[in-house]
N, C-alpha and C positions, 0 to 999 in steps of 0.2 A: 673177430675179423680174421678170415682165413688168409693163408700165405699166398694163395693163387690170386686173390683180388687186391692184395696189398701192392701199391705202386712203389717205385724205387724211392728210397730215402737218402740217396746219395746227395751230399752237399747241404743237407738240412740240419745236420748234427742231431737228428732224432733217431731213436730206435724204439721198437715196439716190444714190450714185455708181455709175453704170452700168458704168464701166470697171473699177472695183475690186470691184463687186458687194458693197458694204458701206455700212451706214448711218453717217453722220457727224452730230455734234452741233456747232452753232455758235450763238454768242450774243455780244452786245456787252457788254464790261465797262464799266459806267457810270463807274467811277473813272478809267479811262485812255482810254476811247473806242476801244479796240482790239477787234477781232473775234477771239474765241476759237474755234478750230476743232480738234476732237478726234475721233478715230476711235473708234467703239464696238466695232469688230472683230466685228460681228454682222451676219448676213444675215437673221435672224428679227426682225420688228418688235417682238414682245413682249420679247424679250431686249434689243434695242437701247433700248427705252423704260426698262428697268430701269437700264441703264448710264447713260443720259442723266439719269435722276433722281439718280444719284450725282454726276454732273458738276454738276447744278444745286445740290445740297446743298453741295458743296465751294466753289462760287462764292459762295453766300450766306454761308458761314462766313468766307471771305476778305474779303468786303465788310464783314462785321460785325466784323472784327478778330480772329476766332478762327483759331488756327493749324491747318493741315492736317498731320497726322502720318504721312502715307503714306510720305514720304521717310525717316522714322526707322526703317523696317523693312528698309532695305537691309543686305545682308550686308557685314561689314567686311573679311573675309579676302581676297576677290578684289580689293578696292580698294587693298590694300597694294602689289601689283605695279604698278598704275597710278600710284600715288603715287611709287614708286621710278623708274619710267620717265620721269615728268615732270621728274625732277631730273638725268637723265643729261646730261652735257656741262657742268654747272655744279658738280657735286660729284665728287670722285675715286671711282673704282670701289671702292676699299677701304673708304671711308667709307660708300658706298651699301650694300655688303654687310653692314657692321656695323649700319647703321640698319635694314635689312630684318630681320636676325636678331633685333635687340632688340625691334622692333615686334611681330613674330610671337610672340616669347616672352612679351611683355607681354599680348597678346590672349589667349594660352592660359592663362597663370598667373592672370590676373584674370577669366577666364571672360567675355570680351567677344565677343558674336556679332554683334549688330546695332547700328546707330547709337544706338538708344534706350538701350542699356546704358551709353552714355557720359553720359547726362543726369543720372543719380543720382551726383553727384560725391562726396557724403558716403559712400555705400556703396563707391565705387571707392577712396576714400582709406583707409577701414577695411581693405579687402582688401589694399591695398598695405602698410599698416603691419603687418598680420598676417604678411606675408612677412619684415618686419624682425625680428619676434620669433623667426623660424626661423633667424636668424643673418646676414641681409643687412645691410650697413652702410647708414647714412643716405645717404651719397654714391652708393652703388650703386642704391638705390631711386630717387634723383633722376635720375641720369645714364642709367641703363639701362632705366628704366620710365616715370617721369613725363615727362621731356623728350621722348622719341620719341612718346609718346601725344599730348602737347600739340601737337607739330608736325604729326602726322597729322590731328588734329582741326581745326587751323587750316586745313589744306589742304582738308579736306572742306567747310568753310564758305566758303572763299575764292571770290569771284565767284559766290556761291550755287551752287557746283558741285554739291553733293549736299544740303547742309543750309542752312537760312536763317540759322543762327547757330552760333557756336562753343560747344559745350557745356562745354568744359574751359577757357574763357577765365578764369574766376574760381577755378580750382584753385590753391590756395596752394602755394608750394614746400615740399617735405618738409624739416622742420627736426628738430633733436634733441628727442626727447621729454623734457620736464622734469617729467613727472608724478611721477617718483621721483628722489631725489637720486643723482647719479652715484657709483659705487663707485670713487673715486680713492684710490690708495694708492701707496706707493713700490714700485719693482721690487726683487725680490731680486737680489743680485749675480750668482748663477749663472743665473737666468732671463734677465737682461739680456745676459749674456755669450753665452748660447745664441742670443738674438735677433740679436746682431751676427754670430755665425758663420753664421746662416741668411741674413743679408744677403749675406755673401760667396758663399754657395752660389747664391743667386738671381742675383747679378751674373754668375757664371760660367755658370750654366745658360741664362740668357736673353741672354747675350752683350751685356750693357749697355755702352753707350759710356762712361758715367761711373759710377764707383763710388759706392755709397750709404753705405758704412760711415763715411767721414769726415763725412758730413752728420749722422748721428745721434750720432756721437761729439761733434761740436761742440755739438749740441743738449743733450747730457747735461752737458758740462763747463761751458758758459757759461750754460745754463738760462734763456734769454730767453723772452718771450712769442712764440707761434708767428707772429703777424702781423709782428712785428719781425724774426724770424729769416728768413722767406722773402723779405722785401723787401730784404735786404742785397745790395749790389753788390760787385764786386772792390775798388772804391775804399774800401770800409768796412773792409777787412782791414788792420789796422796790423801789418805784419810786424815792424817794429822794436820796437813797444811790446808785442808778443805779446798782442794783444787784437783783438776784433771790435767796432767802434764801432756801437752800437745807437741812438745819438742820445739826446736828453734825455727824450723822452716828455712826458706831461702831468703835472699836479699829483698826481692820484690814481693814475696808472699810470706810474710811472717806468721807464725802460729800465734794464736791468742794466749792470754794468760790462763784461761780456764778456771777462774776463781768462782767459788760457789757460795751461796748464802747458806745460813744455818739449816733452814728447813729442807732445801734441796739436798744438802750434804747428808742430813739424817736419812732422807729417803733413799739416797744412793747407797749408803752403808747397809741399809736393810735389803736393798735390791741385790747387792753383790753377795751378801751373806758370808758363807764359809768358802766361797770360791777363792783359789789362790793363783790360778792360771787360766789361760784362754781369753777369748774376747771379753772386753769390759761390758759391751752392750750386745745382748743376745737377741736374735730374731725369734719369732714365736715357735719355730721348730728347734731352737737351741743352737743355731749356727751363727756365723758372723753375718752382719748385714751387708747387702750390696746397695749401691745408690738407687738402683731401679726398685728393689724391694722396699727400701725405706720410703721412696716417693709414693709408690702404689699404696702402701699402708696408710700414709698420711692423707692422700687424696680421698681414699675411701672414708676415713673418719671425718675429715673436714667436709666432704660432700654430704654426709649424714647430718652434720651440724647445720649446713646451709638449708637442708630441707626442713629442719626444725624452725629456722627463721622464716622460710618462705611458706610454711604450711598454712593453708587458708582456713578461715574460721568456719566456712560452710562444710568442711570435711572433718569427720571425727578423727581424733588422733589414733593412729594405728602404726605401731613401731614395725611390725612385720611387713606391712605394705610399704612403709618408708624404706626399709632395707632392700626390698625388691626393686623399688623405684630408683634408689641410689645405684644399684648394680646395673639397671637398664640404662641409666643416664651415663654411667662411666664406660660401659662396654659397647653401647649401641645395640644390644640384643634384648628384646622385650621378652622376658621369660620369668615365670614365677618360681622356677626351679623346684617343682614339687615332684616327689618320687611316686612309686607305686605303678602297678600294671593298670593302664586305662581300661582294659577289657574286664577287669574285676571290680571296677568301681560302680557304685550305684548311680542311677540316673540323676538323682538329686545332686550327688557330689560332682558329677561331670558338668551339670548345668551351672553349679556354683563356681566351678573353676573357669568356665567360659566367661561368666560375668566378671570375675576378678581379672581375667586376662584382658578383657575389653576395657575395664576401668584402668588398669595399669597402662595400656596404650594411650588412653586419653590423658592420663596424668603426665606421661612422658612429653607429649606435645605441649601440655600446659606449662610445665616447669622448664622445658629445655633451654630457652633463651636466657632467662634470669640465672638459671643454675650454671650454665657454661660461662656466662660473663663473670660471675663471682668466683667460680672455680679457677679462673685463669691465674689468680694470684697464688694458688696453692703450689708453691715451689719451695724446695728446701732452702734455697738462698734467701727466701723471704724471712726466715728466722733471724738471720743476721741483720736485715733491714729493720725488723720488728724490735730487736734488742736495742739498736741505736735510737730508733724513734721513741720508744718508751722511756729509755734512760734520759734522753734530752728533754722530753716532756716533764720528767720528774726533777729536772734541775741538776743532773749529774754533770760535772765538768767534762768537756769534750776530751781532755787529755786522758782521763780514766777510761772513757769509752774506747778510745783508740788503742789503749793498752790491752783492754779486754778482748777486742776484736782482732788485734794484730795489725792495725792500720797505722801504727806509729810512723809518721813520715819524718822528714828532716827537721822541721821546726819543732814539732812536738817531741821528737827524740832528744834534741838539744835541751829543751825545757826540762825534760825528765832528768837528764844528766846534771843540769845545774842544781835541781832540787837534791839530788844525791850528794853532790859536792858540799852543798851548804849544810845538809843534815849530818854529814860525816865530820864536820868541823865543830870543835867545842865552842868557838866564838859564834859560828853560824847558828848552832842550836840555842845559844843564850840570847842572841840579839835579833836573828832574822827568821827563825822558824816558828810558825804558829802550829803548835802540836795539835790544835783542834781543827786544823784546816782539812777540808774534804779531799784535798789533793793527796793526802797521805793515806786515805782509806781506799785501797785498790779494789775492794769488793763492793764498792758503792753501786756500780751498774747492775750487778747480779741481784743485789738486795732490792733495788728500785724496780727491776723488771718483775721479780717474783711478787713484790707487793701489789703491783697493778694486776697481775694475774689472779692473785688470791681475792682481791676486791671484786674482780669480774665474776669469779665463781660464787662468791657470797651474794652478789646481786642476782645471779641466775637462780639461786635457791630461794631468794626472797620473792622475785617476780614470777618464777616458774618458767618452764619450757614445755610446749605442747607434747613433744615426743620423748625427748631424752630423759626427762626426770620422772617419767611414769614408772619405769622399771629399773632405774639405775641407782636408787638410793642404797639398796643392798650391795650392789656391785662396787659402788664408790666407797662404801664403808670397808668392804673387804680389801679393796686396793690400798686404802690408806693404812 
């Protein structure tokens, strides 16, 4: 555009750059005193004036305190890779891969396309909880969906990188929905025995460094509160007293006695081995347990045991298929989890995989309702309910059960003190104390519970189980 034909630009805040052959808009921001300079990317004056008018409106909105929402239209998917690249060197490659996969899955499952989709936190929270109603646990929703999204959102807003604020800053942590009362009840002996067999199977299949069966056996026999259970160290294991010391607790929430039967005590001694410090109960990776990890591990094992119970006679027992089905029912994602490059597989292999994927989808719909209904009782607190139920069914005095569970109330506490006073007196021991009384055997609940469990496992081996006993005889022998 020649200077002779160029009209006057006075009052337009535009100037023409001869070298770039483009109109530019510039104006001083009265708030900061800085000169703003933006390219209109136009060679035509009429088009450049339209773009300049947009710049003028945006500047007036910013000066008036009105937010400009142009940045909220950016696509989120391409920014995930940039976010992952920014963390290289500070985070291990394995963690970065997991974080990338979880973030991409969260964006897809929650239908998040642009940054503006993150601003409606209430809608985002409802969509996430809807995934929970499909079978995902609360800990999975929090760890695999909410936390990666909050980290990604914080990075987008950090240093005003893409957004002027963090839209997920006030997103509350996912907690257990208390809208309906929990369906807590005692486990049936056979169902619990199958869950322990499934723990042996997963220990062998995943090559866990530390066995999980002794952990849940101790949780059943001593029946403490979970917070006290996972906080115990090796020093709290009284090998000579045959108990786990859970401490005194508070006035309203007393810690249990932690008494063990002989067999469970022998297994715990073998489980601890030469360890002299650190957590008493170790997760499969060798760290201390968290409540969420403990619950997820038990739900996976108990769910596989449920599939053994629900497995139809018209379907051949297939443990690998049952593991994939159990994972699909727990997570809500139907996938066989097979590796390999699909472009390098033979036609027959790809056809077989498609058939297996179709079969898995059909089985998910077939098992879903019964599976979810029975899995609803798979709660860590149900171990305490199971302990009381089994001990009462075996005729154990309620006083001893209260002492083991830490439920000693006013009346039972006074009863126990009276027994102590009588037993501490020479006259009382001679005339009033029955040394054969069950009240004096404080390990009675632990022995009764372990006896019922052993009977259930013996019954399983006699009657058989379609899935769990086909490959677990060697694993069970190694675990014992």
